[in-house]
N, C-alpha and C positions, 0 to 999 in steps of 0.2 A: 393535312389530307388535300388531294387532288380536289378541285372544284369540278363540278359538272360541266360539258359543252353545252353550248346552246346560241339560239341567237345573240345577238345584242340588241338593245333599242332599236338604233337609226336601222338597221336592217329588217327588224318587223315594220316599224312606221312606212318605211319603204315600200313593203309588200302591202299594205294596209291602201296606198295611196293607188293602187290598181280599179277601186270603187269610183274613182269619180274620171271614170272614161276616158278617151286617147289621150286627154292632156296627160291626167295622171302614167297613165303608161309609159307615156314620152321620158316622164320623170323618174318614171322605174325603168329604164331601159337604160338611161342615163346614170342612172345611182348604180346599174350593175356591173357597165363597164365602168364607170369612176372606182369601184371598190376591187373590179380587177386589174385597175392600172395598179391602184393602190398597194393590192399584195402582192402583184408582179415587180412593183419597183420595189416592195420593203425587201422580199426573197432576194431579190439581184442583191443588194445593198450587202447581205449577210451569204451571199453565196458559196457555197463549202462550207457553212456555221450553222450553228444552233443557233433558233432564234434568242434576244438578250429576256432575259427573265424567267430561264427556266432554272428549275433548279430537281436535286435528284435528294432527297431527304435530306436537305437542306443545304448542301455541297452546290453551289453555283458552277453553272455550266453554260452558261448563255453566251454567245459572242464567242464563242471556242467550234475547232474542228473538230469532229469525231475521235481523232486519235490525240488531241491534247485533252480533250474531255475526259476520257477515258485515263487518262496518268494522274489526272486529278482524285477522278473518282478513288483510284486501286490507292495512290498516294492515303487518303482519307480513311480506306480501310484497312491498309498495313499500321495506321496511328492508332487507330483504334484496338488493333489485337484480335485478342479470340475471345468474342463479347459469353458470356454466361446468362443464361435464361434463366429466371426462377419460377417455379410453378408451385402454387401454396393451394391447401385445402387444410384450411381449419388450425392443425399446430401440425399436418406433414407440410417439410415441403422439401422439390428435388430438383435438383442441381445440375444444368446438364451445358454442353455445349454445341456448336456447327457439327466436330467431329460424334459425339453422339448422337446427332440426331439426321445426320446426311445431310446438312446444310448445303444448297449452294447457290452462290449469290454468281450472276451472269451479268459480267460489265458491258460486255459486247452488247445482248438484248434491251439492257437499259438504255444504254446511249442511244440503240436505234430507237426505240420510245420514244426520248429529248427529242430527235431527230426532225424526228414525224411532226411534232407540235409547230401550227400552223402550215402543214405539206401535204394534211391528208383530208378527206373531207371536201362537198362541195364548198362554192366559193362564198357561202354566207358563212360557214363554218369557220372556214379556215381563217377569214377576214376578222372572224370573233376572235378566234385561238391569238392571232397576230395579236389584235389590242389590248386582247386580257395579258396577253404573257407580258406588254412593251409597261403598261401601266398596273398591273396588277402583279405579276409573276403566278409561274406555273411552277407547283413543286410535285414531282413524280414521284413513288416507290422505284426500289430495286425491284429487279428479276429474280425471283428466288423461287427455287424449287429445293423439296425434300427425296429423299432414298427410301423409299418405302420397304426397305428391307433391312434399312437401319430403324427407321420408326417404327415397325408393329412389333420389335422387343421391347423397346421404350416403352410401347403407350401400353402396352403388355404388361408391363411391372407397374406401370403407376393405378392401373385396374386392378390388379391383385391386392394389391392392399387398400383398397378403400370401398370396392364394390362390394355391395350387399346383394346376396342371391333373393330376390321375392318368395315367399310362403303364399300357395294359393289358399284360398277359403275353402275348407272341408270340412266334413261330419265325422263323429266319434263315438264311440261308445262311452260312457261312463257310470260306473258304477257309483251307489249314495245310497245308504242307509239299508244295503240289501237288492237295490232296486237299480234295474237300467235304464239310463235313458239318453236320448240322441243328443247331443253338442252342438251345437254351432264355434268354427273355429274362424275366426276372422281373417287370419291370416297377418303377413309381417309386411311392409311396406318393403323394398326394393332399392338398391341406389347403384346407379352405373356411370362411366366415363362416357358423356356425349366427345367422345373422339374426334367424329367431323368439326366438330366446334373447336377441339382443342387445337386441331391440327390447323385451321384458317388460324385461329390467334395466334399462333406460333410463326406462321408465316408472316401477318399480316407485321408482329414485333419487329421479325428481322427487316423487312422490306420497308421500315421505317426507321430503321435504328433504336427503336423505343430501348429504353433500359428497363424499365417497368416493372413488378412480378407480375404475371397472372395467376388469376385465380381460375381456380380448374375448373372447369362448367362439368357439372352434371345434371343426368334427370332421375326422378324421382320414376318409382317405380311401383302400381299400386292396381289389383285388380276388384271393380266394383261393382257388386251383384243388388241384386233388387230384395226387398223383402219379403214380396209375393215368391219366389223363387226357394228363398231361402224355406220358406214353411213349406212350400209341395216339397222340397226334397226330405223333411224332417219328418215329414209324414207318409211316405215311401220307407225310407230307412225302420222308423219302427217296425214295421212288418216283418224285418229279419231279424230282429231281437232274438236271439237264440236258436236261432237258425241254421242249419249247416246245411252244405251240395257236395256231393262226393260222386266222381265220375271214375269210374274203374276201368281199367283194360292189364287185365291178364294181372297179376301180383302188383300192378301199381295203381295209386290212389289219389286222382287230385282233387283235395280236401278244399272247398272255402268256406272258411268259417265265416260267423256272422261280421267280426270284424272287417274281411276281407270282402263279402257281399257290400256292407255299408258304403267303406271306402271306396267300389267301384260307382257310387250316385257323383254322378255330374252335379254340382247344383244351376240346377236351369235345365237341367238335358233330362229328358225320360228314362232314369235309371234299367228301366224291365223292357226298352222297347226293343224289336225283332232286328233290328239295326244292332244295338250292343250286343245283345245273344249271337246274331252270328258272327259278328267279329271276335268275341269270346273262343268260338266254336274254331275259326280259323288259327287263332295263335295258339290255342290247345293244338291242334292236329297239325301244325307245323312240330310241333313237341313231340309228337310220339310216333307219326309216319316217317317210315324210314324203309328204304329200298333192301332187297336182302342183300345180306352183309358177308361178302369175301372174306376169305382168312385175312388174320394179319400180320406184319412182316415186324421183325424186332431184329435187332443186333445183339449178338450173343458168341462170344467166344474168336472174333475175328468174322464171323459168318453170320447173312442173313439166313435166318429159316422162320417157315410156315409155322404157326405153334397155334392159333384161335380158330374152333370149329366158324364155319359161318353160320348166319341166323337167317330164318324167313323174314319176310319184308312183310309190312301190314300199312295201308292206307284206310286211313277213318274213311267211314259213308257218314260228312257232313252233313248232308240236307239228312239225314234220317236222326244224328243225332241233334242237331238244333231243334226238330221238334220234341225232341224226350227233354229237353233242358225247357224249352217254353211250356211246357204243360208242367214241369215241375213247377219254376219260379211262379207259377198263376198259384200254385196251391200254398205258397208259406202264409204264414199269418201267425207266426211266433214259435219260438221252441220246433218247427219240423226240422226233421233229420233226412235226405231224399239224395235215395241213392241211385246211379243213372250208369248203365253199362254200354260202353263204349262199342260201336257198331263197327265193325271193321273188314276190310278184305285182307288175303294173305295170297304174298307169291315166298315160294322155293326159292332159294340161293343156289349162286353157282361160284365154283370152290374153285383160288387161282393155286398157281405154283410159285415153287421157292428161287430167289435170285441167288449167287453165292459170290461171297465179294472175298478177294484174297490179297487185298492191300495193303497189310500191315496195319490196318490203324488198331491207335493205342488203348483209349480211353472215350469214357462220353467227358466232354469239354462244355457244353452248353445244350438247356433245354428248354422248349417254350409251350405253353400249353393255352386253348383257347376250347370255347365250349359254341353249340349253336344252336341253345333248345331253342323249338317252336320253326322254327324251318321249314318251311313245304318239301314235298318230295324231293320234287326236282333241285332246288338248291342241297341236299343232302346228298344226290347223286353227285352233282356237280365238283362237291366238296370232296368226296373222294375220288373221283377220277383225278381232279386236278392234284390232290395229295401225293398219291400214286406217279403219277411222272415226275414231280418233285421227287421223292422220294428214292433213295436209291444213285440219288446224284454225286460224283466225286468234283472235289475242287483242290487243282490243284497250288502249290504253296504259290502268291502273290497273284494268283489269279481272281479277277475280278468276276463275281457271279452276277449272273441279270436273269431274273426272274421269267420276266418275259421271253427271250430268247431258250431259256431251259424249255420252260412249258407247251413252247409252241405254239400253232394255230388254235384260236378257242372258236369254236362253231357244233353246228349239230353234226358236220362232215366228220369232224373230228371227236363227236361220243356226245358231245354238252347239248344238254338238255333248257329250252327256255324257264327264266327265271328271274325274280326280280335284280335291275343292275340300275346304277346312277349314270343318267345319260343326258346330256342338254340342259340340267337345270330339274330333270324329272324322276323320280324313282319309274321305270317300265321293265315290261319282260325283254329281255334281249337273252341270247344265246350265252352261256355262261358263268351267270348269274351265282355268285356263291366262291368265286375265285378268289377275290381279297380276303375270304377267312381262310384260306392259304398262307397267301403272303403277307399276312396280319401275324397267323401264327407263326411262320419263319423269323419275319422280323423281332419277336418277341424271343426268340432261341437265339437269333445272331448279337442281341444285345445279352443274355444272360452268358456268351461264352466271350466277349469283351470285343468282338469283332469290328473293322472301322465301315460307319454306314457310309456307304457313295451318295446312294440318290434313295431317301424316302420322300413320298408325300402324304398328308390324313385326308380322309374321305371329307367331303364339301360338311356334311350333315353328322346328327352322331347313330349309329346304328345300336343298336340295342344286344346285337350279336356279340358283337364287340365287350361289352359291359357287363356280362351276363358272372365274369370272373374277374373281373379289370377295371379300374378306374376309366373314365374318358382321356383318350388321347395315346393310347399306345396300340394304335393299327397303322397301316400300311397299304394304301391302295393301289392299286395295278390298273393299265388300261391300254392297251398293246395298240399302238407305239409309241404315244408319248409320255404316258406315266409308266417310269418301270420301277422295281427295288434293286436295289443292286448293294454288297460289300464285298469286302478285297477277303483273301485269305491271307493274313498279314502273318500264319503261324508257319512253324518249319518243316510239317508236315502235310498230307492232305487232308481234306477234310469231308467225310462221309455224310450226307443228309438223309436222317431217316425219318419216314414221316410213319404214325402209329394213329389209326382210325378208330373210332368207336363210334359205329353209328346208330348203336340202341343207347347208350348214355350221350351221344349228340356230342362227343369231344374230339379233340383232333392234337396232336403232341407231335412236335418235332425235336430231335433226338440229334446233335451235331455232334460226332466222334471225331477223333485226331490226337493231336500231341499238346498235352496241357503246359505252357512253357512257361506256368508259374504267375500270368497275370490274374488282378483281383479285380471283380466288378464293382462300382459303388451306383446304384440306382435311385434316384433320389422319389419318395413320395410324390405320385403325382398333385399337380396343385388344380384346382377345378374352382373356376370364376364368369360370373359376367353370365350365367344363366339367364335364357330367354324362353319366354313360350314361344310356340306356334301359333302360325299368325291364324287367322277365324278358317273354318275348312272353304275350298273354293267346290262351286257348283257350276259342272259347264252343261248347255242343254248341247241333248246327243239325239239328235233325229234318228238315228238308226237302233235306236233302244225302243221300246214301246212305251207310251207317257205311263207316269205314273212308278216306271223301274228308277233305281236310286243303284248305282255301281260304281264304288271304290277302287281307285285306279291310284294312289298315292294316299301313304300315311303319315301321319303328322311327328315330329319329333323336335325337344328340345335344344335351343343353343345353347352355346357353352366357348369360353376360352379354355385353355388347358397346355400347363408345361411340366416338364420334370426333368433332372438330369442326369445326364449320363457320363460316366468317368471313369476310367481306367487305367491304371498303376500295373507296373512291373520292377518290385526292385527301385522304388522311388522314382520309378521313369513314369512320365505321365505321357500314357501312348493315347489317349483319347478325353476329350475335356469338350461336351456340347450340351446345348438344352435344347430339347425339340419341343416347337411350339404347335400348336393345333386351333385353327378355329371353325367352329362348326356354325354354321350358316339355322337359326331355327326353318324346322320342315310343314309345311301346310297339307292337311289332309287335302285329298280332291276327290270328286263325285262328279260322276257324270250322270247326267239329269233326262231320262228320255222323254221326246216329245214327239215321237213318231204313232203310228195305228198300233191300235191292237191286231 
């Protein structure tokens, strides 16, 4: 291993002599001049060559020109051939090589580092390096890099085999002898691969031509809670045993039983605080709010026809509902059944007209569905608008479909409303929030049809809407112009993209009609591992808000890694064979804390 650079003892002693006055200073000046002369003479003696005593991973390159040293090093690497790298964890072992990992060894950069020995730094450092290389020798590592596109699937595969998801502490109701009691579940420790450390260890092993096995670095995950916080949470939960809360709207009921009520209690938090109730009201409102529902289109007998009447839109009066829930929750004292009517505003719909298609499309070849319960009203509007603009599109044989190009501009000027989008690492209000619901649903229909995916990117973090009827990982984000979703029509006929929007049920369906050429699609069950809890909430002072006011502007989400297999065959021929990976970051809740005047 290389030794740290530093001043040699003689140089340090020369500096110390300054304290003895002008005589000492003269000696120092003489010493500096002498050292400079020695270094210059030394480098002149080896002009055009690496100084003696320099090695690269044990290979002697001193007293050689850069070209000679490169040939010696390349010959050594060629003799070694392809090195196997073994990573071990308990009884498991993974055997890899440079090609698997995308390892690249740069001989030119390595030789350049060797060349700079005794040729960089100040005079003291040069003198020290020259002396050390001549008398002790200097051993440098190879300059090594790793291809992230190859590395990420490898580490994802290793992680999937050994990682254990942490189970957080929680409360539950247990019945014993006819009586119910609150039981504290301690949870379970998790285990995850220390990916950064593993990557560094691999690079170091290759840099030093190390043949030893690597012990897989792992991290234990466990949430610690105090005994006091557990007791406090249990006391609150006991008052909810036997109780239920029913929130009604028209013929629909949202029923929260004792198990759900107890499950809402986060250990260490105030389970019945106004902030918590406000969060529930927001989630509930997003699920039931809807804009006036226009007529829905469907494909039948070669034509697109109008078939469903519109529905009136509804908007929950959130402040009124929150007041009612606060009053109801304060009334719980065991075995209560409280019914709360949802206060809403209503709006009449506008019905659209039918579009006609006579392109000779034959049959349904693919279908994808998603739900978006709890979406805010603006998001519901944007999903419907974007879906209608994608629906009815024809894709010619051999054509590459671009989601962004087909959708066009997304802004208030084109009819979109502000809703939450991911931008610059934050969840913020922006025009067109909800468009990714449309791209995700279309992605699922394209997979079902067995078409080649040209471009697809996962979201930065897990979005709850896409996991309401699916495991994580089957999503596709878009952000014009840098992030797009594209697929190719490699079938013998045109493809018609048909959108079916049901705002009442919060469902979106894409159906692809075309010519069935006999292809068969196999979608593997999505794998999920490495789940990580959101960071603690972030509170930011905001002088524009009155003191004491707290406003949430971003919401927490768990991190995770996912993958699923996608294989398409036709008459024994493999048309598509791909694994889609997603790496979702944990996301913290962000609150603005008012510091301004009243």
